[in-house]
C-alpha positions as CSV (number, residue, x, y, z in Angstrom):
1,X,87.2,85.0,99.3
2,X,86.2,88.2,97.6
3,X,87.7,89.1,94.2
4,X,89.2,92.2,95.7
5,X,91.1,90.2,98.4
6,X,92.3,87.8,95.8
7,X,93.7,90.7,93.8
8,X,95.2,92.3,96.9
9,X,97.0,89.1,97.8
10,X,98.7,89.2,94.3
11,X,99.4,92.9,94.2
12,X,103.0,93.8,93.9
13,X,102.9,97.5,94.9
14,X,105.1,98.1,98.0
15,X,102.2,99.0,100.3
16,X,100.7,95.5,99.7
17,X,104.1,93.9,100.3
18,X,104.3,95.8,103.7
19,X,100.7,94.8,104.5
20,X,101.4,91.2,103.9
21,X,104.2,91.4,106.5
22,X,101.6,92.4,109.1
23,X,99.3,89.6,108.0
24,X,102.2,87.1,108.5
25,X,102.8,88.7,111.9
26,X,99.3,87.8,112.9
27,X,99.6,84.2,111.7
28,X,99.0,84.3,108.0
29,X,95.9,85.0,106.0
30,X,94.2,81.7,106.9
31,X,94.8,81.8,110.6
32,X,95.3,85.5,111.3
33,X,93.6,86.6,114.5
34,X,92.9,89.9,116.2
35,X,95.6,91.0,118.7
36,X,94.6,91.0,122.4
37,X,94.2,94.8,122.3
38,X,91.5,94.4,119.7
39,X,93.1,96.0,116.6
40,X,96.2,96.3,114.6
41,X,98.1,99.5,115.5
42,X,100.0,101.6,113.0
43,X,102.1,104.5,114.4
44,X,104.0,107.5,113.3
45,X,106.1,109.7,115.6
46,X,106.5,113.4,115.7
47,X,108.9,115.7,117.5
48,X,107.0,119.0,118.3
49,X,110.1,121.1,118.8
50,X,109.4,122.6,115.4
51,X,106.6,123.1,113.0
52,X,105.2,120.1,111.0
53,X,107.2,119.6,107.8
54,X,107.2,117.6,104.6
55,X,108.8,114.5,106.3
56,X,105.8,114.4,108.7
57,X,103.4,114.3,105.7
58,X,105.5,111.7,104.0
59,X,105.5,109.3,106.9
60,X,101.8,109.7,107.6
61,X,100.7,109.3,104.0
62,X,102.9,106.3,103.4
63,X,101.8,104.6,106.6
64,X,98.2,105.3,105.6
65,X,98.8,103.6,102.2
66,X,100.0,100.5,104.0
67,X,97.0,100.6,106.3
68,X,94.7,100.9,103.3
69,X,96.4,97.9,101.7
70,X,96.1,95.9,105.0
71,X,92.3,96.5,105.0
72,X,92.0,94.7,101.7
73,X,93.8,91.7,103.1
74,X,92.2,91.4,106.6
75,X,89.0,92.3,108.4
76,X,90.9,93.0,111.7
77,X,90.2,96.6,112.9
78,X,93.1,99.1,112.6
79,X,94.1,102.3,114.2
80,X,96.7,104.9,113.4
81,X,98.4,106.8,116.3
82,X,100.2,110.0,115.5
83,X,102.4,110.2,118.6
84,X,103.9,113.5,119.7
85,X,107.1,113.2,121.9
86,X,106.0,116.5,123.6
87,X,107.6,115.7,127.0
88,X,111.0,115.9,125.4
89,X,113.2,118.8,126.7
90,X,113.6,121.9,124.6
91,X,117.2,121.6,123.5
92,X,117.6,124.7,121.4
93,X,115.5,127.7,120.3
94,X,114.2,127.1,116.7
95,X,115.0,129.7,114.1
96,X,111.5,130.0,112.7
97,X,109.6,131.1,115.9
98,X,109.0,134.4,117.6
99,X,109.9,135.4,121.1
100,X,113.3,133.6,121.0
101,X,114.5,135.3,124.2
102,X,111.5,134.0,126.2
103,X,112.1,130.5,124.9
104,X,115.8,130.6,125.7
105,X,114.8,131.1,129.4
106,X,113.0,127.8,129.3
107,X,115.7,125.6,127.7
108,X,115.7,122.1,129.1
109,X,112.1,122.0,130.2
110,X,109.5,119.6,128.6
111,X,108.0,121.1,125.5
112,X,104.6,121.1,127.3
113,X,106.0,123.2,130.1
114,X,107.5,125.9,127.8
115,X,105.2,128.9,127.2
116,X,103.6,129.4,123.8
117,X,105.8,131.8,121.9
118,X,103.2,132.4,119.2
119,X,100.2,134.0,120.7
120,X,99.6,132.6,124.2
121,X,96.6,130.8,122.6
122,X,97.8,127.5,123.8
123,X,99.0,126.4,127.3
124,X,102.5,125.6,126.0
125,X,104.9,125.5,123.1
126,X,104.3,121.8,122.7
127,X,100.6,122.2,122.7
128,X,100.9,125.0,120.1
129,X,102.9,122.8,117.8
130,X,100.6,119.8,118.5
131,X,97.7,121.9,117.4
132,X,99.5,122.8,114.2
133,X,100.3,119.2,113.6
134,X,96.6,118.2,114.0
135,X,95.5,121.0,111.7
136,X,98.1,120.0,109.2
137,X,97.0,116.4,109.2
138,X,93.3,117.3,109.2
139,X,93.7,119.5,106.1
140,X,94.7,116.4,104.2
141,X,91.8,114.3,105.6
142,X,94.0,111.7,107.3
143,X,92.3,109.2,109.5
144,X,94.4,109.1,112.7
145,X,94.3,109.5,116.5
146,X,96.6,112.1,118.1
147,X,98.5,110.9,121.1
148,X,100.5,113.1,123.5
149,X,103.6,111.7,125.2
150,X,103.1,114.0,128.2
151,X,99.6,112.7,128.6
152,X,100.8,109.1,128.5
153,X,103.5,109.8,131.1
154,X,101.5,111.9,133.5
155,X,98.3,109.9,133.3
156,X,100.1,106.8,134.5
157,X,99.4,104.8,131.3
158,X,103.1,104.4,130.8
159,X,103.7,103.3,134.4
160,X,103.6,99.5,133.8
161,X,106.1,100.0,131.0
162,X,108.4,102.2,133.1
163,X,108.4,99.7,136.0
164,X,109.3,97.0,133.5
165,X,112.2,99.2,132.3
166,X,113.3,99.6,135.9
167,X,113.2,95.8,136.5
168,X,115.3,95.2,133.4
169,X,117.5,98.3,133.9
170,X,120.9,96.6,133.8
171,X,120.0,94.5,130.8
172,X,118.9,97.6,128.8
173,X,122.1,99.4,129.9
174,X,124.1,96.5,128.6
175,X,122.5,97.1,125.2
176,X,122.9,100.9,125.2
177,X,126.3,101.5,126.7
178,X,128.4,99.9,123.8
179,X,126.8,102.4,121.4
180,X,128.0,105.4,123.4
181,X,131.3,107.2,123.8
182,X,133.4,106.6,126.8
183,X,132.6,109.9,128.5
184,X,128.9,109.5,127.8
185,X,128.9,106.0,129.3
186,X,129.9,107.4,132.7
187,X,126.7,109.5,133.1
188,X,124.2,107.7,130.9
189,X,120.8,106.5,132.3
190,X,117.7,105.4,130.4
191,X,115.7,107.6,132.8
192,X,115.7,111.4,132.6
193,X,114.4,112.8,135.9
194,X,112.2,115.9,135.8
195,X,113.8,118.3,138.3
196,X,111.4,119.3,141.0
197,X,113.1,122.7,141.5
198,X,113.6,123.9,137.9
199,X,111.2,121.7,136.0
200,X,114.0,120.8,133.5
201,X,114.6,117.4,132.0
202,X,117.9,116.3,133.5
203,X,120.7,114.4,131.9
204,X,122.3,113.2,135.1
205,X,123.7,109.9,136.4
206,X,121.5,107.5,138.3
207,X,123.3,106.1,141.3
208,X,120.7,103.6,142.6
209,X,117.6,101.8,141.4
210,X,115.0,100.1,143.5
211,X,112.6,98.0,141.3
212,X,110.6,97.0,144.3
213,X,109.9,100.6,145.3
214,X,109.7,101.8,141.7
215,X,112.2,104.5,142.4
216,X,115.6,105.7,141.3
217,X,118.2,107.9,143.1
218,X,120.0,110.4,140.9
219,X,122.7,113.0,141.5
220,X,121.2,116.4,140.9
221,X,123.1,119.2,139.1
222,X,124.0,120.7,142.5
223,X,125.5,117.4,143.6
224,X,122.7,116.4,146.0
225,X,121.1,112.9,145.8
226,X,117.4,112.9,145.0
227,X,115.1,109.9,145.1
228,X,112.1,109.9,142.7
229,X,109.5,107.5,141.4
230,X,109.8,106.5,137.7
231,X,106.0,106.6,137.5
232,X,103.5,109.5,137.4
233,X,105.4,111.7,135.0
234,X,108.4,112.2,137.3
235,X,110.8,110.9,134.6
236,X,110.9,110.5,130.9
237,X,113.0,108.0,128.9
238,X,116.0,108.6,126.8
239,X,115.3,108.6,123.1
240,X,115.9,105.0,122.0
241,X,114.5,103.6,125.2
242,X,111.5,105.9,124.8
243,X,110.8,104.6,121.3
244,X,111.1,101.0,122.6
245,X,108.9,101.8,125.6
246,X,106.2,103.3,123.3
247,X,106.3,100.2,121.1
248,X,106.0,98.0,124.1
249,X,103.3,99.9,126.0
250,X,101.1,100.6,123.0
251,X,101.6,97.3,121.3
252,X,102.6,98.9,118.0
253,X,102.4,96.5,115.1
254,X,103.8,98.7,112.3
255,X,106.0,101.8,112.1
256,X,108.2,103.2,109.3
257,X,111.2,105.4,109.8
258,X,114.0,107.1,107.8
259,X,117.1,105.3,106.7
260,X,119.2,107.3,109.2
261,X,117.2,105.7,112.1
262,X,117.9,102.1,111.2
263,X,120.5,101.7,114.1
264,X,118.1,103.3,116.6
265,X,115.2,101.0,115.5
266,X,117.4,98.0,115.9
267,X,118.4,99.0,119.4
268,X,114.8,99.8,120.3
269,X,113.7,96.4,119.0
270,X,116.3,94.7,121.2
271,X,114.9,96.6,124.2
272,X,111.4,95.6,123.5
273,X,112.4,91.9,123.4
274,X,114.1,92.4,126.8
275,X,110.8,93.7,128.2
276,X,109.1,90.6,126.9
277,X,107.3,92.3,123.9
278,X,107.5,92.0,120.2
279,X,108.9,94.8,118.1
280,X,106.7,96.2,115.3
281,X,107.1,95.4,111.6
282,X,109.2,98.1,110.1
283,X,110.0,99.8,106.9
284,X,112.9,102.2,106.4
285,X,112.7,104.8,103.6
286,X,115.3,106.9,102.0
287,X,115.8,110.5,102.9
288,X,114.9,113.4,100.6
289,X,117.6,115.6,99.1
290,X,117.7,119.3,98.3
291,X,118.7,120.9,95.0
292,X,122.4,120.3,95.8
293,X,121.9,116.6,96.6
294,X,122.2,117.2,100.4
295,X,119.8,115.7,102.9
296,X,116.9,118.0,103.7
297,X,116.8,119.2,107.3
298,X,114.0,120.7,109.3
299,X,116.5,122.9,111.2
300,X,118.4,124.0,108.1
301,X,115.2,124.8,106.2
302,X,116.6,123.4,102.9
303,X,114.5,121.5,100.5
304,X,110.8,122.1,100.0
305,X,108.0,122.7,102.5
306,X,104.5,121.3,102.1
307,X,103.1,124.9,101.9
308,X,105.5,125.6,99.0
309,X,104.5,122.5,97.2
310,X,100.8,123.3,97.6
311,X,101.3,126.8,96.1
312,X,102.3,125.2,92.9
313,X,100.5,121.8,92.8
314,X,97.6,119.8,94.2
315,X,98.1,117.8,97.3
316,X,97.5,114.5,95.5
317,X,100.6,115.1,93.4
318,X,102.7,115.3,96.6
319,X,101.1,112.1,97.9
320,X,102.0,110.4,94.6
321,X,105.6,111.6,94.9
322,X,105.8,110.1,98.4
323,X,104.4,106.8,97.1
324,X,106.9,106.4,94.3
325,X,110.2,104.5,95.1
326,X,110.3,105.2,98.9
327,X,113.6,103.3,99.2
328,X,115.3,105.6,96.7
329,X,116.8,108.9,97.6
330,X,115.0,111.6,95.6
331,X,115.4,115.3,95.2
332,X,112.6,117.3,96.8
333,X,112.9,120.7,95.2
334,X,110.7,122.9,93.0
335,X,111.9,121.5,89.7
336,X,110.3,118.1,90.4
337,X,106.8,119.5,90.7
338,X,105.7,119.8,87.0
339,X,106.6,116.2,86.3
340,X,105.0,115.0,89.5
341,X,101.7,116.7,88.7
342,X,101.6,115.3,85.1
343,X,102.4,111.8,86.3
344,X,99.5,112.1,88.8
345,X,97.1,113.4,86.2
346,X,98.1,110.6,83.8
347,X,97.7,107.9,86.4
348,X,94.3,109.2,87.6
349,X,93.1,109.2,84.0
350,X,94.2,105.6,83.6
351,X,92.7,104.3,86.9
352,X,89.1,103.7,85.8
353,X,90.3,101.9,82.6
354,X,92.8,99.6,84.3
355,X,92.3,95.8,84.1
356,X,91.2,94.4,87.5
357,X,94.5,92.6,88.0
358,X,96.5,95.9,87.5
359,X,94.3,98.4,89.2
360,X,96.1,98.0,92.6
361,X,99.4,98.5,90.9
362,X,98.4,102.0,89.8
363,X,99.8,104.5,92.4
364,X,96.7,106.6,92.0
365,X,94.8,103.7,93.6
366,X,96.9,104.2,96.7
367,X,96.7,108.0,96.7
368,X,92.8,107.7,96.6
369,X,92.3,104.5,98.7
370,X,91.0,102.7,95.6
371,X,88.4,105.3,94.6
372,X,88.7,106.9,91.3
373,X,88.4,110.7,92.0
374,X,85.6,112.7,90.4
375,X,87.8,115.6,89.5
376,X,89.6,115.6,86.2
377,X,91.7,118.0,84.2
378,X,90.1,117.4,80.8
379,X,93.3,116.0,79.4
380,X,95.2,119.2,80.1
381,X,98.7,118.7,81.5
382,X,100.6,120.9,83.8
383,X,103.3,121.3,81.1
384,X,100.7,122.5,78.6
385,X,99.5,125.1,81.1
386,X,103.0,126.4,81.8
387,X,103.7,126.7,78.0
388,X,100.3,128.3,77.5
389,X,101.1,131.0,80.0
390,X,104.5,131.5,78.3
391,X,103.2,131.9,74.7
392,X,100.2,134.0,75.8
393,X,102.5,136.3,77.8
394,X,100.1,136.5,80.7
395,X,99.7,135.4,84.3
396,X,96.0,136.4,84.2
397,X,94.0,133.2,84.9
398,X,90.9,134.7,83.3
399,X,92.7,135.3,80.0
400,X,94.1,131.7,80.0
401,X,90.6,130.3,80.6
402,X,89.7,131.7,77.1
403,X,92.1,129.1,75.7
404,X,91.1,126.3,78.0
405,X,87.5,126.6,76.8
406,X,88.6,125.8,73.3
407,X,90.3,122.6,74.5
408,X,87.7,121.6,77.1
409,X,84.4,122.8,75.6
410,X,81.9,124.0,78.2
411,X,84.4,124.1,81.0
412,X,84.3,127.1,83.4
413,X,86.0,127.9,86.7
414,X,82.7,127.1,88.3
415,X,81.9,123.7,86.8
416,X,85.6,122.6,86.6
417,X,87.1,123.8,89.9
418,X,89.9,121.2,89.8
419,X,91.1,122.5,86.4
420,X,90.8,126.1,87.7
421,X,92.9,125.3,90.7
422,X,95.5,123.5,88.5
423,X,95.6,126.6,86.3
424,X,96.2,128.8,89.3
425,X,99.0,126.4,90.4
426,X,100.6,126.5,87.0
427,X,100.4,130.3,86.7
428,X,102.1,130.7,90.1
429,X,104.8,128.2,89.1
430,X,105.3,129.9,85.7
431,X,105.7,133.4,87.3
432,X,108.1,132.2,90.0
433,X,110.3,129.7,88.1
434,X,109.8,129.7,84.3
435,X,109.1,133.2,83.1
436,X,112.6,134.6,83.8
437,X,114.3,131.5,82.2
438,X,112.5,131.3,78.9
439,X,115.1,131.3,76.2
440,X,113.9,131.4,72.5
441,X,116.2,130.8,69.6
442,X,116.0,131.4,65.9
443,X,115.5,128.4,63.5
444,X,118.3,127.0,61.3
445,X,117.7,127.1,57.5
446,X,116.6,123.4,57.6
447,X,114.3,124.1,60.5
448,X,112.8,127.2,58.7
449,X,111.7,125.0,55.8
450,X,110.1,122.5,58.2
451,X,108.4,125.2,60.2
452,X,107.0,126.9,57.1
453,X,105.7,123.5,55.9
454,X,104.0,123.0,59.3
455,X,102.4,126.4,59.2
456,X,100.9,125.6,55.8
457,X,99.7,122.3,57.1
458,X,98.0,123.8,60.1
459,X,96.3,126.5,57.9
460,X,94.6,123.7,56.0
461,X,93.4,121.8,59.0
462,X,89.8,122.1,60.0
463,X,89.0,124.1,63.1
464,X,87.6,121.0,64.9
465,X,90.6,118.7,64.2
466,X,91.4,116.6,67.2
467,X,94.6,116.8,69.2
468,X,95.6,113.4,68.1
469,X,95.1,114.3,64.4
470,X,97.1,117.5,64.8
471,X,99.9,115.5,66.5
472,X,100.1,113.2,63.6
473,X,100.3,116.1,61.1
474,X,103.1,117.7,63.2
475,X,104.9,114.4,63.0
476,X,104.4,114.0,59.2
477,X,105.7,117.6,58.6
478,X,108.8,116.6,60.5
479,X,109.2,113.4,58.4
480,X,109.2,115.4,55.2
481,X,112.3,117.3,56.3
482,X,114.2,115.2,58.7
483,X,115.4,111.6,58.8
484,X,113.7,109.2,61.2
485,X,116.6,109.4,63.6
486,X,116.2,113.2,63.7
487,X,112.5,113.4,64.5
488,X,113.2,113.8,68.2
489,X,115.2,116.9,67.3
490,X,112.3,118.1,65.3
491,X,110.1,118.3,68.4
492,X,112.9,119.8,70.4
493,X,113.1,122.5,67.7
494,X,109.4,123.3,68.2
495,X,110.0,123.6,71.9
496,X,113.1,125.8,71.7
497,X,111.9,128.0,68.8
498,X,108.2,128.4,69.7
499,X,108.1,127.8,73.5
500,X,111.5,128.9,74.6
501,X,112.1,125.6,76.4
502,X,114.2,122.5,75.9
503,X,111.2,120.3,76.8
504,X,107.5,120.7,76.2
505,X,104.1,119.0,75.9
506,X,102.6,116.9,73.1
507,X,102.4,119.5,70.4
508,X,99.1,118.2,69.1
509,X,97.4,118.8,72.4
510,X,99.2,122.2,72.8
511,X,98.1,123.4,69.4
512,X,94.6,122.4,70.1
513,X,94.7,124.3,73.4
514,X,96.4,127.4,72.2
515,X,94.6,127.5,68.9
516,X,95.6,126.6,65.3
517,X,95.7,130.2,64.1
518,X,97.7,131.4,67.2
519,X,100.3,128.7,66.6
520,X,100.6,129.7,62.9
521,X,101.1,133.2,64.0
522,X,103.9,132.1,66.4
523,X,105.6,130.3,63.5
524,X,105.3,133.3,61.2
525,X,106.9,135.5,63.8
526,X,109.7,133.0,64.4
527,X,110.4,132.9,60.6
528,X,110.3,136.7,60.5
529,X,113.0,136.8,63.2
530,X,110.8,138.3,65.9
531,X,111.6,137.8,69.6
532,X,108.9,135.4,70.8
533,X,109.9,136.3,74.4
534,X,107.8,139.4,74.0
535,X,104.1,139.8,73.3
536,X,103.1,140.4,69.7
């Protein structure tokens, strides 16, 4: 057994815990065998009635992390299907699309039968959103295979599963009906016929089933009785039965889902067992919250979009945020970004130095599939860059690079593109969220004495003093004026008086970045009662 596999078997990170569930499903590490289909199948689902959103990213990146962990535990081939339920009927017109009146005329039709409202570039609304999903996933470099529900239904690949559903129709109804209201029970059917006259997906009662013929008879909206095969794309399944049917037909081994779908997953698992299949291993994650603590919703548009996150931070920081504590409800709003970026930078810096037994516990290992990335930020944090923009009173990236060269000698936008992009992210975040909220205060008499002492100390420091040496001198200056228990307040004083913020970076690193003389000038201005919120 390789050293990596031994370490993987002991790793406690949640993707490895999930991966070991799959190994156990296959018979355990010693006797695990390849499934009859030839691979282990991971799946994520997507409803293309709207544009891809941050939940889609979260589900794919988390599933990918489990898949990566499984590869360290087993040599069995794996595949990841991103399945689009694009034969679902268009229930309502989304708020964030053009040509709403045109779409309204096609309500009820399968998404792949509704015209493209964007540019007629694609044959349907479903196809247009599927293309956006694939472009979205491709932009992050995910290794996946796109699957279309419409294709599976119309190609006949779902036919054996649909006929099995028909044979077990009454048993499946017995599972579903107790979960429905009394009125809904009267008309419920697991099969939704596609109307031959209107092309709409019908929610109508089924009055007769014929498993031998593979047909159902339903009462159409005009009251007439219509017989139709359940095969060949003439029907689609209701949501929970559809999920179960997909698991059964594809042989899905692993799928995760939001906490709100736990009851649906449990029902779908029961249906799979009725069909004679085995439900996949599952993982339920907590939902994200907006700035008010409410669940984010694709239709409401609250919370934060992937595009918004990427305006202010690198994609790896978002992947890290998705990795951390997936079973805990977390706010997903703009104010979480700076800390997420700095946590990512810190973890990446530690990754090459980790002990072998701990490397797979580092979340950056999961973000980068075990490979330490070549990019680096030269020890510069996002918080430092935000404060640099604030004290320099500029959103000009070129001006800020003049300071960066002092901290990372020899670095340029050309030879340090990651740092350059991080600076652009920080400038955008500073302008949009920090600049208007900077609030400087004047020092108290006790603080004035300590600040004057610090200024004198900095003047005596050599130009090439290290950030760590400077940090120690800042600490010592505080100790000369404040009791040990008050030293936290000393650093808070520096943040509030010099940076206009309640929190800030390590002062030694910041002084090194901004420049010793520039910080002395800031202190002198503060002692003179100047408004540091304005450029000198």
